[in-house]
Every structure is written in structure tokens, then in C-alpha cells.
C-alpha positions in Angstrom: -70.0 31.6 -65.4 -73.1 33.6 -66.2 -73.6 34.3 -62.5 -72.8 37.8 -61.1 -70.4 36.3 -58.4 -68.2 34.6 -61.1 -65.7 37.5 -61.0 -65.0 37.0 -57.3 -64.3 33.3 -57.6 -62.8 33.2 -61.1 -59.6 31.4 -60.4 -61.2 28.6 -58.3 -64.0 28.1 -60.8 -61.7 27.9 -63.8 -59.4 25.5 -61.8 -62.2 23.1 -60.9 -63.8 23.3 -64.4 -60.5 22.4 -66.0 -59.9 19.6 -63.4 -63.3 18.0 -63.8 -63.2 18.1 -67.6 -59.8 16.4 -67.5 -61.0 13.7 -65.1 -64.1 13.1 -67.3 -61.9 12.9 -70.5 -59.4 10.6 -68.8 -62.1 8.2 -67.6 -63.9 8.1 -70.9 -60.7 7.5 -72.9 -59.5 4.9 -70.4 -62.8 2.9 -70.7 -62.5 3.0 -74.5 -58.9 1.7 -74.2 -60.0 -1.0 -71.7 -62.7 -2.3 -74.2 -60.2 -2.6 -77.0 -57.5 -4.0 -74.7 -59.9 -6.8 -73.3 -60.6 -8.0 -76.9 -57.0 -7.8 -78.2 -55.5 -9.2 -75.0 -57.3 -12.5 -75.4 -55.9 -12.8 -79.0 -52.3 -11.6 -78.5 -51.6 -13.1 -75.1 -53.2 -16.5 -75.7 -49.8 -18.0 -76.8 -51.0 -18.9 -80.3 -49.2 -18.3 -83.7 -50.3 -14.7 -83.8 -46.9 -13.4 -82.7 -45.4 -15.0 -85.9 -48.2 -13.9 -88.1 -48.3 -10.3 -87.0 -44.8 -9.7 -85.4 -44.8 -5.8 -85.5 -48.3 -5.6 -84.0 -47.4 -8.2 -81.4 -44.4 -6.1 -80.2 -46.5 -3.0 -80.1 -49.3 -4.7 -78.1 -46.8 -6.1 -75.5 -45.6 -2.4 -75.0 -49.2 -1.1 -74.7 -50.0 -4.0 -72.4 -47.2 -2.9 -70.0 -48.3 0.8 -70.2 -51.9 -0.3 -69.5 -50.9 -2.4 -66.5 -48.7 0.5 -65.1 -51.6 3.0 -65.5 -54.2 0.8 -63.9 -51.8 -0.1 -61.0 -51.3 3.7 -60.4 -55.1 4.2 -60.3 -55.4 1.2 -57.9 -52.7 2.5 -55.5 -54.1 6.0 -55.5 -57.9 5.9 -56.2 -58.3 9.7 -55.7 -59.4 10.9 -59.2 -58.3 14.5 -58.4 -54.7 13.5 -57.9 -54.3 10.6 -60.4 -56.1 12.0 -63.4 -54.6 15.5 -63.1 -51.1 14.2 -63.7 -50.0 15.8 -67.1 -48.6 12.5 -68.5 -51.7 10.3 -67.8 -54.0 11.6 -70.6 -51.1 11.6 -73.1 -50.3 8.0 -72.3 -54.0 6.9 -72.6 -54.4 8.6 -76.0 -51.2 7.0 -77.3 -52.4 3.6 -76.1 -55.7 4.2 -77.9 -54.0 5.1 -81.2 -51.8 2.0 -80.9 -54.7 -0.3 -80.2 -56.6 1.2 -83.1 -53.6 0.5 -85.4 -53.3 -3.1 -84.2 -57.1 -3.6 -84.7 -56.8 -2.3 -88.3 -53.8 -4.6 -89.1 -55.7 -7.6 -87.5 -58.8 -6.9 -89.6 -56.7 -6.7 -92.8 -54.9 -9.9 -91.9 -58.2 -11.8 -91.4 -59.6 -10.2 -94.6 -56.7 -11.8 -96.6 -57.6 -15.2 -95.2 -61.3 -14.7 -95.8 -60.6 -13.8 -99.5 -58.9 -17.2 -99.9 -61.7 -19.2 -98.3 -64.8 -17.0 -98.4 -66.8 -19.2 -95.9 -64.6 -17.7 -93.2 -66.8 -14.5 -93.5 -69.5 -16.4 -91.6 -67.1 -17.4 -88.8 -66.5 -14.9 -85.9 -63.0 -13.3 -85.6 -62.2 -15.2 -82.4 -63.0 -18.6 -84.0 -61.2 -17.7 -87.1 -58.0 -16.8 -85.1 -58.3 -20.1 -83.2 -58.6 -22.0 -86.6 -55.6 -20.1 -88.0 -53.6 -20.7 -84.8 -54.1 -24.4 -85.2 -53.2 -24.4 -88.9 -50.5 -27.0 -88.4 -52.7 -29.4 -86.5 -55.6 -30.6 -88.8 -57.1 -32.8 -86.0 -57.5 -29.7 -83.8 -59.3 -27.8 -86.7 -61.9 -30.6 -86.9 -64.2 -29.1 -84.2 -64.6 -25.9 -86.4 -65.4 -27.7 -89.7 -69.2 -27.6 -88.9 -69.0 -23.8 -88.9 -68.0 -23.8 -92.6 -69.9 -26.9 -94.0 -73.6 -27.5 -93.1 -73.5 -31.3 -93.4 -70.0 -32.0 -92.3 -69.2 -32.4 -88.6 -65.7 -33.8 -89.1 -63.4 -35.5 -91.7 -62.0 -39.0 -91.5 -58.3 -38.4 -91.6 -55.4 -40.8 -92.3 -52.3 -39.8 -90.3 -49.0 -39.6 -92.1 -47.5 -43.0 -92.8 -45.5 -45.0 -95.3 -47.9 -44.4 -98.2 -48.7 -40.7 -97.5 -46.4 -38.0 -96.3 -49.1 -35.7 -94.9 -52.6 -36.1 -93.4 -55.2 -37.2 -96.0 -59.0 -36.9 -95.7 -60.9 -40.0 -96.9 -64.6 -39.1 -96.3 -66.9 -36.7 -94.6 -68.8 -37.5 -91.4 -72.3 -35.9 -90.9 -73.6 -34.8 -87.5 -75.8 -38.0 -87.4 -72.7 -40.1 -88.2 -73.6 -40.8 -91.9 -70.4 -40.9 -94.0 -69.9 -39.7 -97.6 -66.7 -40.6 -99.4 -64.6 -38.2 -101.5 -63.9 -39.1 -105.1 -60.1 -39.0 -104.3 -58.3 -38.5 -101.0 -57.7 -34.9 -100.1 -54.2 -33.9 -99.1 -54.3 -31.8 -96.0 -51.1 -29.8 -95.8 -50.0 -26.2 -95.6 -52.2 -23.2 -94.6 -55.7 -24.1 -93.3 -57.5 -21.8 -95.7 -55.9 -23.5 -98.7 -56.7 -27.1 -97.7 -60.3 -26.1 -96.8 -60.7 -24.8 -100.4 -59.6 -28.2 -101.6 -62.0 -29.9 -99.2 -64.9 -27.8 -100.6 -64.0 -28.8 -104.2 -63.5 -32.4 -103.2 -66.9 -32.4 -101.4 -68.7 -31.3 -104.6 -66.8 -33.8 -106.8 -67.4 -36.6 -104.3 -71.2 -35.9 -104.1 -71.2 -35.8 -108.0 -69.6 -39.2 -108.1 -72.0 -40.6 -105.5 -75.0 -39.2 -107.4 -73.8 -41.0 -110.6 -73.6 -44.2 -108.6 -77.0 -43.7 -106.9 -78.7 -43.2 -110.3 -77.2 -46.4 -111.7 -78.1 -48.3 -108.5 -81.8 -47.1 -108.5 -82.9 -49.8 -110.9 -81.7 -52.6 -108.6 -83.2 -53.8 -105.3 -84.6 -50.9 -103.3 -83.6 -52.2 -99.9 -79.9 -52.4 -101.0 -80.1 -49.0 -102.8 -81.6 -47.3 -99.6 -78.9 -48.8 -97.4 -75.9 -48.0 -99.7 -76.9 -44.4 -100.8 -76.6 -41.3 -98.7 -79.9 -39.7 -97.6 -79.5 -36.5 -99.7 -78.9 -38.4 -102.9 -81.8 -40.8 -102.3 -84.1 -37.8 -102.6 -82.2 -36.2 -105.5 -82.1 -39.5 -107.5 -85.8 -40.1 -106.7 -86.6 -36.7 -108.1 -84.5 -37.2 -111.2 -86.2 -40.6 -111.9 -89.7 -39.2 -111.1 -89.1 -36.4 -113.7 -88.0 -38.9 -116.3 -91.1 -41.2 -115.6 -93.6 -38.3 -115.7 -92.1 -36.9 -118.9 -92.4 -40.3 -120.6 -96.0 -40.7 -119.3 -97.0 -37.3 -120.6 -95.4 -37.9 -124.0 -97.3 -41.2 -124.1 -100.6 -39.4 -123.3 -99.8 -36.9 -126.1 -99.3 -39.8 -128.5 -102.7 -41.2 -127.6 -102.1 -43.6 -124.7 -104.6 -42.0 -122.2 -104.0 -44.2 -119.2 -100.2 -43.7 -119.2 -100.1 -41.1 -116.3 -102.5 -43.3 -114.2 -100.2 -46.3 -114.7 -97.1 -44.2 -113.6 -99.1 -43.1 -110.5 -99.9 -46.7 -109.7 -96.2 -47.5 -109.9 -95.4 -44.6 -107.5 -98.0 -45.8 -105.0 -96.5 -49.3 -105.0 -93.0 -47.8 -104.6 -94.3 -45.9 -101.6 -95.8 -49.1 -100.1 -92.4 -50.7 -100.5 -90.7 -47.8 -98.7 -93.3 -48.0 -95.9 -92.5 -51.7 -95.6 -88.8 -50.8 -95.2 -89.6 -48.2 -92.5 -91.5 -50.8 -90.4 -88.5 -53.1 -90.5 -85.4 -53.1 -88.3 -83.4 -50.0 -89.3 -80.5 -48.1 -87.8 -81.1 -44.5 -86.7 -79.4 -43.1 -89.8 -81.3 -45.4 -92.2 -84.6 -44.5 -90.5 -83.9 -40.8 -90.9 -83.0 -41.4 -94.6 -86.2 -43.3 -95.4 -88.5 -40.9 -93.5 -87.1 -37.9 -95.5 -87.4 -40.0 -98.8 -91.0 -40.9 -98.1 -91.9 -37.3 -97.3 -90.7 -36.2 -100.7 -92.1 -39.2 -102.6 -95.6 -38.5 -101.1 -95.4 -35.0 -102.6 -94.5 -36.6 -106.0 -97.5 -38.9 -105.7 -99.8 -35.9 -104.8 -98.5 -34.0 -107.9 -99.4 -36.9 -110.1 -102.9 -37.0 -108.6 -103.3 -33.3 -109.4 -102.1 -33.8 -113.0 -104.5 -36.7 -113.5 -107.4 -34.6 -112.2 -106.4 -31.6 -114.4 -106.1 -34.0 -117.4 -102.5 -33.0 -118.2 -101.8 -34.2 -121.8 -98.4 -32.8 -122.6 -95.0 -31.8 -121.1 -95.9 -28.1 -121.9 -99.0 -28.0 -119.6 -98.5 -25.5 -116.8 -99.5 -28.0 -114.1 -96.4 -30.0 -115.0 -94.1 -27.0 -115.8 -94.8 -25.4 -112.5 -93.3 -28.4 -110.6 -89.6 -28.5 -109.4 -88.0 -30.9 -111.9 -84.5 -32.4 -111.7 -82.7 -33.2 -115.0 -79.5 -35.1 -115.0 -77.2 -35.1 -118.1 -74.1 -37.3 -118.3 -72.2 -34.8 -120.4 -71.4 -32.0 -117.9 -68.1 -32.4 -115.9 -66.4 -35.7 -114.9 -69.6 -37.1 -113.2 -72.3 -35.5 -115.2 -74.4 -32.5 -114.1 -77.8 -32.0 -112.6 -80.1 -29.0 -113.2 -83.2 -27.9 -111.3 -86.0 -26.5 -113.5 -89.3 -24.9 -112.7 -91.5 -23.1 -115.3 -88.8 -21.7 -117.6 -86.2 -21.2 -114.8 -83.0 -23.3 -114.7 -80.7 -23.3 -111.7 -77.6 -25.4 -111.1 -77.7 -28.2 -108.5 -74.6 -27.3 -106.5 -73.5 -30.6 -104.8 -73.2 -29.2 -101.2 -73.3 -32.2 -98.8 -76.3 -31.7 -96.5 -76.2 -34.7 -94.2 -79.5 -36.1 -92.9 -81.1 -33.1 -91.3 -84.7 -33.9 -92.2 -87.0 -32.4 -94.8 -90.1 -30.3 -94.7 -93.5 -31.6 -95.8 -94.4 -29.9 -99.1 -97.7 -28.2 -98.9 -99.4 -26.0 -101.7 -98.1 -23.0 -99.7 -94.5 -24.3 -99.9 -95.0 -25.0 -103.6 -96.1 -21.4 -104.3 -93.3 -20.0 -102.2 -90.7 -22.1 -104.0 -92.0 -21.2 -107.4 -91.6 -17.5 -106.6 -88.2 -17.9 -105.1 -86.8 -19.9 -107.9 -88.1 -17.5 -110.5 -86.6 -14.6 -108.6 -83.2 -16.4 -108.4 -83.3 -17.1 -112.2 -84.0 -13.4 -112.9 -81.2 -12.4 -110.6 -83.4 -11.0 -107.9 -83.8 -11.7 -104.2 -86.6 -13.4 -102.4 -88.7 -12.0 -99.6 -91.1 -14.4 -97.8 -93.2 -12.4 -95.3 -95.9 -13.3 -92.8 -96.5 -14.0 -89.2 -94.3 -16.1 -86.9 -94.5 -19.9 -87.3 -95.5 -20.0 -91.0 -92.2 -21.5 -92.2 -90.6 -18.6 -94.0 -87.0 -19.3 -93.0 -87.5 -23.1 -93.1 -88.9 -23.0 -96.6 -85.7 -21.1 -97.8 -83.5 -23.7 -95.9 -85.5 -26.6 -97.4 -85.2 -25.2 -100.9 -81.4 -24.9 -100.4 -81.3 -28.6 -99.4 -83.2 -29.5 -102.5 -80.8 -27.5 -104.7 -77.7 -28.7 -102.6 -76.7 -25.1 -101.7 -74.9 -23.8 -98.6 -77.3 -21.5 -96.7 -76.3 -19.1 -93.9 -79.1 -17.8 -91.7 -78.5 -14.4 -90.1 -80.7 -13.1 -87.3 -80.9 -9.4 -87.8 -81.0 -6.9 -85.0 -81.1 -3.1 -84.7 -77.4 -3.2 -83.7 -76.3 -4.2 -87.2 -74.5 -1.5 -89.3 -73.9 -1.5 -93.1 -70.3 -2.7 -92.6 -71.3 -5.9 -90.8 -74.1 -6.7 -93.3 -71.7 -5.8 -96.2 -69.1 -8.3 -94.9 -71.7 -11.0 -95.0 -72.8 -10.1 -98.5 -69.1 -10.1 -99.6 -68.8 -13.7 -98.2 -72.1 -14.8 -99.9 -71.0 -13.5 -103.3 -67.5 -14.9 -103.2 -68.5 -18.4 -101.9 -71.7 -18.7 -104.0 -73.8 -19.4 -100.8 -77.3 -18.4 -100.0 -78.0 -15.9 -97.2 -81.3 -15.8 -95.4 -81.6 -12.6 -93.3 -84.2 -13.3 -90.6 -86.5 -10.4 -89.4 -84.7 -8.1 -91.8 -86.9 -5.1 -90.9 -85.5 -5.0 -87.4 -82.4 -3.2 -88.9 -82.6 0.6 -88.6 -84.1 2.3 -91.6 -80.9 4.4 -92.2 -78.9 1.2 -92.4 -81.4 -0.5 -94.7 -81.1 2.3 -97.2 -77.3 1.7 -97.5 -77.9 -2.1 -97.6 -80.4 -1.6 -100.5 -77.6 0.0 -102.5 -75.2 -2.9 -101.7 -77.9 -5.5 -102.8 -78.4 -3.4 -106.0 -74.7 -3.6 -106.8 -74.6 -7.4 -106.2 -77.7 -8.1 -108.3 -76.5 -5.8 -111.1 -73.2 -7.8 -111.2 -75.1 -11.1 -111.3 -77.4 -9.9 -114.1 -74.4 -8.7 -116.1 -72.6 -12.1 -115.5 -69.5 -10.2 -114.3 -66.5 -12.4 -113.2 -65.7 -9.7 -110.5 -66.8 -6.3 -109.4 -66.2 -3.4 -107.0 -67.8 -3.8 -103.6 -67.2 -1.8 -100.4 -63.9 -0.4 -101.9 -62.5 -3.8 -103.0 -62.5 -5.9 -106.1 -64.2 -9.2 -105.3 -64.8 -12.3 -107.5 -68.4 -13.1 -108.2 -69.8 -16.6 -107.9 -73.2 -16.7 -109.8 -74.7 -19.3 -107.5 -75.2 -16.9 -104.6 -78.7 -15.8 -103.5 -80.1 -13.2 -101.0 -83.3 -13.8 -99.1 -84.9 -11.7 -96.5 -87.8 -12.7 -94.2 -90.1 -10.2 -92.5 -92.8 -10.0 -90.0 -94.7 -7.0 -91.2 -97.0 -4.8 -89.1 -95.1 -5.0 -85.8 -94.4 -1.9 -83.7 -90.7 -1.0 -83.9 -90.3 -2.6 -87.3 -89.4 -0.5 -90.3 -91.0 -0.6 -93.8 -88.7 -1.5 -96.7 -87.6 1.4 -98.9 -89.0 1.3 -102.4 -85.7 0.7 -104.1 -85.3 -2.5 -102.0 -88.9 -3.7 -102.6 -88.1 -3.6 -106.3 -85.2 -6.0 -105.9 -86.9 -8.5 -103.6 -89.8 -10.7 -104.8 -92.4 -10.8 -102.0 -94.2 -14.1 -101.1 -97.0 -13.9 -98.5 -96.9 -16.9 -96.1 -100.1 -17.7 -94.3 -101.1 -20.4 -91.7 -99.7 -23.8 -92.8 -102.0 -26.7 -93.5 -101.4 -28.6 -90.2 -103.6 -31.6 -91.0 -101.7 -32.3 -94.2 -98.4 -31.9 -92.5 -99.4 -34.2 -89.7 -100.7 -36.8 -92.2 -97.5 -36.8 -94.3 -95.3 -37.0 -91.1 -97.3 -40.0 -89.8 -97.3 -41.7 -93.2 -93.5 -41.3 -93.5 -93.1 -43.0 -90.1 -95.1 -46.0 -91.4 -98.7 -45.5 -90.2 -101.4 -46.9 -92.5 -104.3 -44.8 -91.3 -102.4 -41.6 -91.4 -105.3 -39.4 -92.7 -107.6 -40.3 -89.8 -104.9 -40.1 -87.2 -103.8 -36.7 -88.5 -107.2 -35.2 -88.1 -107.5 -36.6 -84.5 -104.0 -35.3 -83.6 -104.6 -31.8 -85.0 -108.0 -31.5 -83.3 -106.5 -32.7 -80.0 -103.6 -30.2 -80.0 -105.9 -27.3 -81.3 -108.0 -27.6 -78.1 
């Protein structure tokens, strides 16, 4: 337009400018509509229950679907953009479709949010999967394949179909991915909306594990072979830790009273117990039993090593730091129907949550793991977050996951990327706080710095609510209930190009733990010993040397 010839060709230039800008606007808006339509079409036209759950939106989508088909057919029949896009009604139709799809998307999000508020673990399930679960609400058998997305250790439930004794489906026990089974304390009635009976399943799981823990503790004094076969793997380790804590406390009290060899005697007992377990592992065992015993030996070897350290350090009382810095499990019969278990370390006390974990293996506990766990538990007790940082392959995420298994918590691992915005992270936080789960945000510093600043404020709000022991609080414009078992952990790989530094207000909320190279020889030794090798130490050195070449 700035050219000196503009005046001569004014009408043609204005006509073409208007035409090209219209074509550009039509194509851009149509692509936006197409993106929304592709997502919503798979939901509304799949023939599920969505037409009953959102009837108004369904009718609106059917109308938009017809308009969209008509518009696209026109474009297909006459592909000349100059003719098709210049029609006055085309842009108007596309804009009205866009508004309608936006309205449908909003209603759909609100509908899913109401379901997530009832059963907060739905926050960790994608919209598509959640809609599929809700669509199969009347068929508990079809929902089975999605159970694993809401419970770490439960692959499916053993259901009794309706019969003469029960009017509806009833769940009898949980089945882990490796086929181990754990019974509920009472049968769970599975009827009505899926989100309501999943809440009941969660409560029943915690009650069932509590009852099984009570039985495991009373069965420990009997024959070890029978105890190992009858108890689920997770509770073998927890019971072992509870009994070990009692034995060490007794021994340290005896030392304080003047019996100097009491701790050495307890250590001898531990060694003979380990030999007995090694004998069991060399025998004929099923796959599930082998997994159970391997994990148990891994943890009991750590208990033996702690005793050795205490003997060397001349521990003489239960108030010595060498003893207080260990993760101790204390069971009391008074709390709840089946007693309660607390996890203690230094002066921190955290609740053992009773989440069924299945038999998914345990990490070898090295001094590095011990230090990391000590920092994380203290941070949790003081209502702060944990921040393990270090190079790849040092076990940052795995240590958080292993600690969650120890404390029987549900942990969600989120792989962060630069595409995450504060809303998507906020939704995950909302789910963690309402369900009392732990969240481990992997490679947290991949998120853009401007998003991290907002996320820091969200974390501040959550931790303030936890510190004040509030029953509920305002978060992202909604009042949400606050479960005080929740925890937020972030892992980082500092010093990489393209990774952001944490802002100072977030650094203050997250307790850092530096993770260095793990002790490979010790890990190999414990892994070999837990599989029943006698000369584990020698073999470990050879193995590590061989693979280091």
C-alpha cells in the first residue's frame, strides 16, 4: 500500500487483500475446529453412556457434527479456496461450531471434575480412560482392566457374580500383577456408580492389609517356612521390620542395664535367621514365593548391617543417634480395628498407610539410600517436599518409590516436559492432596521457568495447608479436602543445557539431597546373597569388575 502505484490499482489490491485474509482466517479457524472435533467425536460418537450423562451437550455435538460434515463436503467438492472460503456464511458457521465445541469441552471437563472429586485417584487417569471407565460403570468386569491405573499393587479383583446369597457383584480379594492374592477383611459390595465403589475398594484394601498385618505379626513366632508361604510379600518385610525394631530396642535396653553382649547376641540371632531364609530360597519355591523371599532377604541383610554398625559404634542406649537415625517400625494394638503401625526416624513420625504394593521387588539399601531416606522423611515430617538431585542412574526416583513401598503409600511418577502448563500440574497436585498420595515429578527442571514460578506458589499453598493441619483449603479456585498423608517430591538433573534453575521460593520448600554414584559392589553382593549365593562378596567384586571393563 505504501507503493506509489497503489492509487491506480486500489480496488483490485483491496479486493485481493480482503480475500486472502478471509481465506487465511477460514483455514486457521477450521483447523482449530477440526482438532477439537477429532477429540470430542471419539467420545460422543463411540456409543457409550455419554449421551445419557451429558444429554444437552450430546444433542449440540450431533448438530455441530452435521455442520462440520457439510462444510468439509463442500470443501471437498469445490477445492478452490477463492470460491469456497469467500462464501459469506462459511466463516460464520465455522466460528459458531468453534464456540459450540468450546462449550461442550467445558461441560465435559466439569463433569469429569465432579467424578474426580469423589474418587481423587481419577486425577491420574487420562480423560479418555476415565470416560471409558465411566461408560462401563454398570459392568464391573469390564472396569477390571483399568484397576491397575488406580492401584499400584492391584491388577484385578476376584469378583463373585450375583447369586442366591448376594444380590450384586462382590469383591473377595485383590490380585497383584504377579498373581499374589490379598484378601479383604470383609467382602466389598460392588454396585452403583463406579467412582463410589472404587472409594469402598480403597477403604477395604487398607482395612484388609491392616488385618493381614495383625495376622502376620502373630504368625511370625511360629515356623518360618509356614509364615513365609502364608503371608503376602509386603507384610513379610513390614513384620520383619517391626520385630527387628522390638529386638534391637530390647537389646539396647539390656546393654544400658549392664548386659554388654546383648546386641551381639541379637546380631547372631539375625545371622541365623538370614541363614534360614537362604536355605528356603535354595529350595523348591513358586515364582511368587521366590520374589517374596528375595525381597525379604534384601531388607533383612540391611538390618544385619545396621546391627554390625551399632556394635562397632558401641551403641549403649535407645537414644544413641546411630539407632535413632534408622527407619523404625512401631506397631501398637490400640489404633483402629486392627492396630496401627507408625514409621519413625530420628524424631519424625509418619503413618504407615496400608496401600497394597504387590511383589514388585525392593532396592538394596546402601548408605547413600539411608541418607536420602533420612532427609526425605524429615522433610515430610516438617511438611516440606523432597528434592533428590544428581546425574542419571543414581536412583533418585527409585529411592522415592522404594520409600513409598516401605511406608505403604501410593506413589505417582510424573515425567515432566516443557509442554506442561500450571493447570496440568495443578490438577495433579489437586489429586495428590485429595487422595493422600505421593507425587514424584521426574526431571522437574524441564518445565519452563515461567510455569515453575506459578507451580512454586501452588506448592506453597499446599504445604501451608498441611502445616496448619487444615481439613480443606482453596486451591485453583475450588475448595478441596486435604489428606495429610500426601507428599511432593521433585527429582532434578542439574547442570544440563536447556534445564532451568529452581526459583528461590521453591528451593526453600524442597529439601535437597545430592545423589552420587551408587556403591555397585555392595548392591551386587546383596542381590547375589538374596538369591542364595554363599560367596556373594567375592562374586560381587568379580561381576562388577567384569562389567566395568
